[in-house]
Backbone bond lengths (Angstrom), bond angles and torsions (degrees), N, CA, C in turn:
res aa  C-N    CA-C-N  psi(-1)  N-CA   C-N-CA  omega(-1)  CA-C   N-CA-C  phi
1 M - - - 1.456 - - 1.527 109.38 -
2 P 1.335 117.53 129.09 1.467 119.77 179.54 1.519 111.77 -65.80
3 A 1.318 115.48 149.36 1.462 120.39 -178.38 1.524 112.30 -73.97
4 K 1.342 117.88 -30.17 1.455 122.41 -176.99 1.519 110.02 -132.23
5 H 1.329 116.00 150.10 1.456 121.34 171.46 1.524 108.68 -145.56
6 C 1.318 115.98 155.38 1.455 121.43 -178.79 1.528 109.40 -80.49
7 A 1.342 115.67 134.37 1.462 120.36 -176.52 1.522 113.14 -91.71
8 F 1.334 119.38 -1.29 1.463 120.69 178.37 1.529 109.68 -67.51
9 A 1.325 115.51 139.20 1.461 120.60 -179.94 1.519 110.40 -61.11
10 G 1.342 115.41 131.78 1.455 121.13 178.80 1.506 114.94 82.72
11 C 1.315 119.64 -2.94 1.461 122.73 179.78 1.518 109.01 -99.77
12 S 1.313 116.91 126.92 1.470 122.19 -177.03 1.524 112.26 -107.10
13 F 1.326 117.83 19.57 1.455 120.58 -177.32 1.526 111.12 -68.86
14 T 1.317 117.03 137.10 1.461 123.85 174.38 1.523 108.81 -127.94
15 A 1.306 115.84 156.17 1.464 120.27 -176.93 1.521 109.21 -147.59
16 A 1.324 114.16 159.74 1.462 120.50 179.06 1.518 112.77 -94.49
17 S 1.340 117.88 -10.82 1.462 120.11 -177.48 1.529 110.06 -147.50
18 A 1.328 115.70 163.37 1.460 121.37 177.86 1.525 111.49 -66.68
19 E 1.343 116.32 -31.64 1.461 119.88 179.48 1.521 111.20 -65.28
20 D 1.354 116.67 -40.45 1.469 120.07 178.61 1.532 110.99 -65.13
21 L 1.334 116.67 -39.59 1.463 119.76 178.35 1.524 110.52 -66.09
22 Q 1.316 117.20 -38.70 1.456 120.99 179.41 1.527 110.99 -63.97
23 A 1.329 116.36 -40.79 1.466 119.73 177.22 1.523 111.37 -65.46
24 H 1.316 117.22 -36.53 1.467 121.35 177.04 1.520 111.38 -64.58
25 L 1.324 116.90 -42.88 1.470 120.19 178.72 1.521 110.76 -61.60
26 K 1.316 117.24 -39.21 1.462 120.96 179.06 1.527 110.77 -66.62
27 A 1.338 116.34 -40.20 1.467 119.95 -174.69 1.525 112.63 -79.24
28 Q 1.332 118.52 -35.86 1.461 120.84 -170.40 1.533 114.83 -111.33
29 H 1.318 118.08 -27.04 1.466 119.68 -171.93 1.523 113.16 -126.57
30 E 1.312 117.98 19.22 1.458 120.47 -178.78 1.525 111.76 -62.16
31 A 1.334 116.65 -38.64 1.468 119.86 -178.37 1.519 111.75 -62.54
32 A 1.344 116.99 -38.07 1.457 120.38 -179.09 1.532 111.91 -73.51
33 L 1.323 118.12 -26.78 1.460 122.23 -176.56 1.520 112.86 -98.50
34 K 1.339 116.89 -10.47 1.461 120.60 -169.99 1.522 112.70 -60.78
35 T 1.333 117.68 -44.88 1.461 120.43 -176.13 1.524 111.61 -62.38
36 A 1.333 116.94 -47.29 1.464 120.81 -179.74 1.528 111.25 -68.59
37 A 1.330 117.14 -39.36 1.462 120.32 -178.10 1.522 111.72 -66.13
38 S 1.333 117.36 -34.68 1.464 120.57 -177.82 1.526 111.99 -69.38
39 L 1.326 117.47 -18.46 1.460 120.92 179.81 1.522 112.80 -86.67
40 L 1.317 116.88 -9.88 1.466 120.20 -177.55 1.522 110.23 -78.20
41 P 1.338 117.52 150.41 1.471 120.22 -179.62 1.518 111.23 -74.27
42 I 1.313 116.00 168.35 1.460 121.86 176.74 1.526 108.55 -74.70
43 F 1.332 116.48 133.23 1.458 121.11 -175.66 1.523 112.59 -94.11
44 S 1.298 118.26 14.17 1.461 121.64 -178.09 1.514 109.06 -129.97
45 T 1.351 115.17 150.04 1.464 120.88 177.31 1.520 112.11 -87.85
46 T 1.348 117.70 -1.63 1.455 121.06 179.82 1.522 109.93 -71.13
47 S 1.315 117.86 135.20 1.458 121.69 -178.61 1.516 110.34 -70.90
48 N 1.334 115.72 158.56 1.454 120.75 179.59 1.526 111.85 -61.55
49 A 1.335 116.95 -31.25 1.461 120.04 -176.79 1.524 112.12 -70.25
50 T 1.325 117.41 -28.91 1.463 120.27 -176.68 1.519 113.37 -105.04
51 R 1.332 118.70 1.87 1.452 120.79 -177.40 1.525 109.85 -80.56
52 S 1.346 116.19 129.77 1.456 122.01 -178.53 1.524 110.37 -81.71
53 P 1.357 117.40 162.70 1.481 119.18 175.89 1.522 112.81 -58.51
54 Q 1.331 116.70 -35.62 1.459 119.50 178.21 1.528 110.88 -65.22
55 A 1.322 116.40 -40.05 1.461 119.57 177.68 1.524 111.44 -66.51
56 E 1.315 116.86 -36.33 1.463 120.72 176.36 1.521 110.91 -61.77
57 T 1.339 116.48 -42.84 1.464 120.47 178.72 1.521 111.27 -63.65
58 Q 1.335 116.65 -44.51 1.464 120.48 178.34 1.530 111.13 -62.69
59 Q 1.333 116.04 -37.11 1.453 120.59 178.70 1.523 111.40 -63.95
60 W 1.326 116.25 -42.90 1.462 120.74 179.99 1.527 111.20 -67.88
61 M 1.336 116.98 -39.25 1.460 120.38 177.69 1.530 110.20 -62.58
62 L 1.314 116.50 -39.33 1.455 120.51 178.77 1.520 111.42 -66.07
63 K 1.326 116.56 -38.16 1.467 120.03 177.68 1.524 111.01 -66.57
64 L 1.326 117.40 -41.75 1.469 120.31 176.97 1.520 111.21 -60.37
65 Q 1.332 116.01 -44.42 1.462 119.99 179.64 1.525 110.77 -64.32
66 S 1.329 117.57 -39.01 1.458 121.09 -179.58 1.526 111.39 -67.07
67 A 1.339 116.74 -40.91 1.462 120.48 177.80 1.532 110.36 -64.82
68 Y 1.311 116.54 -40.25 1.470 121.03 178.17 1.531 110.45 -64.12
69 N 1.342 117.28 -45.36 1.466 120.65 -179.39 1.531 111.37 -62.03
70 E 1.324 116.72 -39.48 1.461 119.72 -179.31 1.531 111.10 -70.26
71 A 1.336 117.20 -35.87 1.464 120.41 176.95 1.524 110.67 -63.56
72 V 1.341 116.30 -41.52 1.467 120.17 177.53 1.533 109.98 -64.32
73 A 1.345 117.09 -40.69 1.464 120.78 -179.72 1.525 111.24 -64.33
74 V 1.334 117.06 -40.97 1.466 120.65 179.63 1.522 110.79 -63.55
75 K 1.318 117.02 -45.85 1.470 120.15 179.20 1.528 111.24 -64.49
76 S 1.332 117.08 -35.90 1.463 119.72 -179.99 1.521 111.09 -67.70
77 R 1.332 117.00 -37.00 1.461 120.07 -179.09 1.526 111.85 -72.80
78 E 1.322 118.05 -17.79 1.459 121.17 179.81 1.520 112.83 -79.34
79 S 1.314 117.65 -13.54 1.464 120.82 -176.61 1.523 109.81 -123.54
80 A 1.317 114.91 178.83 1.462 120.51 178.37 1.526 109.48 -67.56
81 P 1.337 117.84 154.88 1.467 120.78 178.85 1.530 111.49 -56.47
82 L 1.312 115.36 136.74 1.460 120.12 -179.36 1.520 110.11 -78.93
83 A 1.312 115.51 139.75 1.461 121.48 176.14 1.514 107.64 -152.31
84 G 1.283 115.97 141.64 1.460 118.69 179.58 1.513 111.12 174.73
85 L 1.323 115.20 162.61 1.460 119.75 -178.70 1.528 111.75 -64.66
86 S 1.326 117.79 -34.54 1.460 119.37 -178.61 1.529 110.96 -65.36
87 I 1.334 117.08 -38.74 1.463 120.31 178.43 1.523 109.89 -68.47
88 D 1.328 117.13 -41.37 1.460 120.54 178.29 1.516 110.95 -62.27
89 R 1.317 117.52 -43.75 1.469 120.65 -179.68 1.520 110.89 -63.60
90 R 1.323 116.61 -41.30 1.471 119.10 -179.89 1.525 110.72 -65.34
91 C 1.319 117.47 -41.72 1.464 120.31 178.47 1.527 111.09 -63.76
92 L 1.333 116.49 -45.00 1.461 119.72 179.48 1.525 111.32 -64.94
93 Y 1.337 116.99 -36.94 1.464 120.53 178.21 1.524 110.75 -64.74
94 A 1.332 116.83 -44.66 1.468 120.14 179.29 1.527 110.82 -66.21
95 Y 1.342 116.36 -37.81 1.461 120.18 178.73 1.529 111.00 -63.71
96 E 1.337 116.95 -45.93 1.459 120.40 -179.77 1.531 111.23 -65.73
97 K 1.323 116.63 -39.08 1.466 120.34 -179.97 1.522 110.97 -64.51
98 N 1.335 116.75 -42.97 1.462 119.82 179.12 1.518 111.94 -66.68
99 L 1.333 117.64 -36.04 1.453 120.38 178.05 1.525 111.24 -64.58
100 Q 1.329 117.11 -36.54 1.462 120.67 -178.90 1.528 111.88 -76.09
101 E 1.334 116.95 -41.31 1.456 119.93 -174.39 1.521 112.62 -85.64
102 S 1.322 117.40 -34.12 1.460 120.80 -176.82 1.525 109.44 -145.00
103 P 1.338 117.14 76.03 1.471 119.11 -174.92 1.518 111.80 -65.31
104 P 1.323 117.49 139.08 1.474 120.65 179.16 1.520 111.15 -70.63
105 E 1.324 114.99 153.50 1.460 121.74 179.56 1.520 108.94 -131.64
106 A 1.313 116.00 164.28 1.463 122.14 172.31 1.522 106.94 -119.50
107 L 1.329 117.02 100.26 1.453 121.92 -177.02 1.522 109.95 -92.85
108 I 1.317 116.07 148.53 1.458 122.76 -178.79 1.522 108.69 -109.03
109 C 1.308 116.17 128.55 1.461 121.18 -179.98 1.520 110.19 -69.71
110 F 1.334 116.42 132.42 1.454 121.03 -179.78 1.522 111.61 -66.65
111 A 1.318 117.70 -31.70 1.460 121.47 -174.11 1.523 112.66 -83.80
112 C 1.351 117.86 -45.89 1.463 120.13 -172.87 1.524 113.66 -112.95
113 A 1.335 118.17 -4.81 1.471 123.73 177.81 1.527 113.49 66.04
114 R 1.334 117.81 14.52 1.463 120.34 175.51 1.525 109.82 -80.14
115 R 1.311 116.07 150.94 1.457 122.03 177.99 1.533 109.45 -97.56
116 F 1.330 116.09 138.68 1.451 121.85 179.08 1.536 108.78 -133.26
117 P 1.332 117.78 138.38 1.473 119.05 173.17 1.518 110.08 -69.71
118 H 1.321 115.19 144.55 1.468 120.32 -178.48 1.526 108.64 -141.69
119 V 1.325 116.00 125.11 1.469 122.47 176.28 1.522 107.13 -118.60
120 P 1.331 119.11 114.56 1.471 120.86 -175.12 1.518 114.23 -55.86
121 A 1.333 117.92 -32.05 1.463 120.08 -176.92 1.522 112.93 -76.65
122 F 1.333 117.79 -16.37 1.463 120.47 -178.99 1.522 109.99 -76.76
123 E 1.326 116.66 139.96 1.455 120.53 177.89 1.522 111.71 -74.64
124 R 1.327 117.34 -29.23 1.458 120.96 -178.55 1.520 109.78 -120.62
125 N 1.317 115.67 119.05 1.457 123.51 173.99 1.525 108.12 -130.52
126 D 1.318 116.12 153.07 1.465 120.02 178.39 1.519 112.45 -78.87
127 I 1.341 117.53 -5.47 1.458 122.15 -179.90 1.520 107.65 -149.77
128 A 1.333 116.62 157.22 1.459 120.40 -178.00 1.521 109.64 -148.43
129 W 1.343 115.39 155.08 1.460 120.91 173.36 1.526 108.85 -73.31
130 V 1.316 117.22 133.18 1.462 121.54 176.35 1.531 108.66 -136.86
131 H 1.342 115.66 156.00 1.461 121.41 171.62 1.526 107.30 -90.51
132 P 1.323 119.34 109.15 1.461 119.64 -173.14 1.524 114.12 -67.95
133 L 1.336 117.16 -34.28 1.462 120.43 -176.64 1.522 109.82 -102.03
134 T 1.312 116.70 120.83 1.461 121.98 178.86 1.517 109.10 -124.72
135 R 1.330 116.13 148.45 1.456 122.16 -179.33 1.522 109.31 -99.87
136 V 1.336 115.38 128.74 1.457 120.87 -179.40 1.517 110.92 -81.48
137 D 1.349 117.12 -42.31 1.460 120.95 177.21 1.521 108.43 -136.82
138 E 1.326 117.16 -169.72 1.459 121.49 -172.76 1.520 113.28 -85.74
139 Q 1.310 119.50 -5.34 1.455 121.50 -179.86 1.524 110.48 -78.59
140 D 1.360 114.47 160.68 1.464 120.22 -179.05 1.524 112.74 -99.83
141 A 1.323 117.61 7.19 1.461 120.19 179.78 1.522 110.45 -68.62
142 P 1.350 117.86 153.40 1.475 119.65 178.48 1.522 113.30 -56.93
143 E 1.353 116.23 -32.31 1.461 119.12 -179.99 1.528 112.00 -68.85
144 S 1.330 117.51 -12.59 1.457 120.90 -179.00 1.516 112.94 -88.67
145 H 1.327 117.35 1.61 1.452 121.68 -178.60 1.530 110.25 -123.85
146 K 1.306 115.14 155.18 1.455 121.85 172.96 1.518 109.08 -129.20
147 F 1.311 115.27 142.37 1.456 121.65 178.23 1.520 108.27 -113.18
148 L 1.337 115.88 116.46 1.466 121.55 -175.16 1.524 110.62 54.79
149 H 1.338 115.58 41.97 1.468 123.82 177.68 1.521 112.48 66.23
150 M 1.334 118.87 19.33 1.459 122.21 178.41 1.522 109.69 -119.55
151 N 1.344 116.49 143.70 1.447 119.80 173.52 1.524 109.39 -80.58
152 S 1.328 117.06 -179.57 1.459 120.45 -173.68 1.529 112.07 -64.38
153 N 1.333 117.71 -37.20 1.466 119.75 179.84 1.520 111.69 -68.35
154 E 1.325 116.87 -43.12 1.469 120.29 178.47 1.524 110.88 -64.86
155 L 1.329 116.26 -37.59 1.461 120.23 179.33 1.527 110.91 -67.24
156 A 1.333 116.87 -38.91 1.465 120.10 178.86 1.522 111.46 -65.51
157 D 1.333 117.40 -34.10 1.466 120.34 179.12 1.519 112.37 -66.20
158 I 1.324 116.48 -23.90 1.464 120.19 -177.83 1.522 112.34 -102.33
159 M 1.348 116.59 -44.94 1.464 120.94 -172.33 1.526 113.21 -118.60
160 G 1.321 118.22 6.15 1.453 120.32 -178.79 1.521 112.78 -71.74
161 Y 1.339 115.03 167.82 1.463 120.78 -178.41 1.519 111.57 -65.30
162 D 1.328 116.57 -43.68 1.463 119.61 179.43 1.527 111.45 -65.12
163 A 1.333 116.05 -37.43 1.464 119.19 178.03 1.524 110.85 -64.95
164 Y 1.329 116.19 -37.66 1.468 119.71 178.63 1.524 110.75 -65.07
165 L 1.339 116.45 -44.61 1.467 119.13 -178.96 1.522 111.79 -66.31
166 S 1.328 116.83 -36.94 1.459 119.01 -179.81 1.521 111.82 -65.34
167 R 1.332 117.36 -28.91 1.468 120.44 -179.36 1.527 112.07 -90.06
168 Y 1.329 117.11 -40.56 1.464 119.64 -169.82 1.524 113.25 -124.18
169 G 1.331 118.49 6.33 1.460 119.95 -174.37 1.501 114.91 -73.07
170 S 1.311 118.32 -24.15 1.473 120.15 -177.55 1.516 110.26 -142.18
171 L 1.308 116.58 60.44 1.455 121.38 177.95 1.523 110.12 -79.81
172 P 1.337 118.09 146.47 1.477 120.49 178.63 1.524 110.94 -59.30
173 G 1.317 115.94 131.56 1.457 120.69 178.47 1.503 114.31 84.82
174 G 1.326 118.10 -2.81 1.453 121.40 -178.84 1.511 111.70 -115.63
175 P 1.335 117.75 173.92 1.467 120.47 179.64 1.526 111.33 -69.39
176 D 1.318 115.59 152.10 1.458 120.94 178.43 1.528 108.60 -87.31
177 L 1.337 116.25 112.43 1.461 121.46 -179.58 1.520 111.08 -104.05
178 G 1.311 116.22 32.28 1.460 120.68 -173.13 1.499 114.62 -79.35
179 G 1.353 115.95 -128.02 1.448 122.08 -167.41 1.511 115.16 -58.71
180 S 1.348 118.90 -42.94 1.460 120.21 -176.14 1.520 111.56 -62.48
181 T 1.319 116.41 -42.15 1.468 119.82 179.34 1.509 110.79 -66.96
182 R 1.346 117.13 -42.14 1.455 120.32 -179.03 1.526 111.44 -62.64
183 S 1.343 116.57 -44.72 1.458 119.46 -178.48 1.521 110.84 -67.78
184 R 1.342 117.53 -36.28 1.452 120.02 179.53 1.526 111.36 -65.65
185 V 1.339 117.00 -41.64 1.457 120.50 179.66 1.521 110.43 -66.30
186 R 1.347 116.57 -43.08 1.455 118.99 179.67 1.525 111.60 -66.09
187 R 1.356 117.30 -33.77 1.456 120.16 178.07 1.520 110.29 -66.08
188 L 1.333 116.24 -39.09 1.461 119.75 177.16 1.522 111.16 -67.84
189 E 1.351 116.55 -39.06 1.454 119.44 179.12 1.523 111.46 -64.87
190 G 1.336 117.37 -31.52 1.447 120.15 -178.71 1.508 113.79 -85.27
191 D 1.318 119.57 -4.20 1.458 122.85 179.63 1.521 109.04 -82.01
192 G 1.334 116.39 103.59 1.450 119.78 -178.44 1.503 113.43 -62.00
193 E 1.365 117.07 -40.39 1.460 120.17 -179.46 1.524 110.21 -63.54
194 L 1.338 116.53 -38.19 1.459 119.31 178.92 1.521 110.44 -63.52
195 R 1.336 116.27 -42.47 1.465 118.78 179.72 1.516 110.70 -63.45
196 K 1.322 117.40 -37.29 1.444 119.43 179.89 1.524 110.88 -66.72
197 R 1.345 115.72 -41.45 1.469 118.02 -179.74 1.528 111.64 -68.22
198 V 1.333 116.08 -41.32 1.459 119.25 179.84 1.508 110.65 -68.68
199 G 1.340 117.49 -42.37 1.462 120.55 -179.32 1.490 111.91 -69.08
């Protein structure tokens, strides 16, 4: 079963992708969609002075597709909800194809520990894979690297030990993690023999 078909009355065109259907609408049904498409706003923030001919073509194709989608939606709302085995099969086929080609994931944010769904094939996701450690130059010194686009001082202001204590060291109803804990940790850090034994 083809993934796409043309909804114009009397047209039997089918396609395997949205791009093929969009090209068909431009070639065969542009005259019917032209009036509605010309009334749609520009979908890009690029100014008219800097927009290339290729961008203009893409903009017009997007308007044609949008006018076509809205026409289908209007006709669908005028009748009873569609249901049938052919629609179910097409949905299940598209679902299985997407699972095989671009399986969904549940990624965890490094900063807030929240989980977000992520589909690699989608252009817009609320989370993305990133390389946290990047090298600024060819040296191996700590100053030559950035973590999440932050240098060591910026990182310490957000995730450092002192920053943690200043935010959560003396919360009401909780233990006091103030001066005694800080001095004890620093004393351990300054013990060379301890570092040698631990290392």
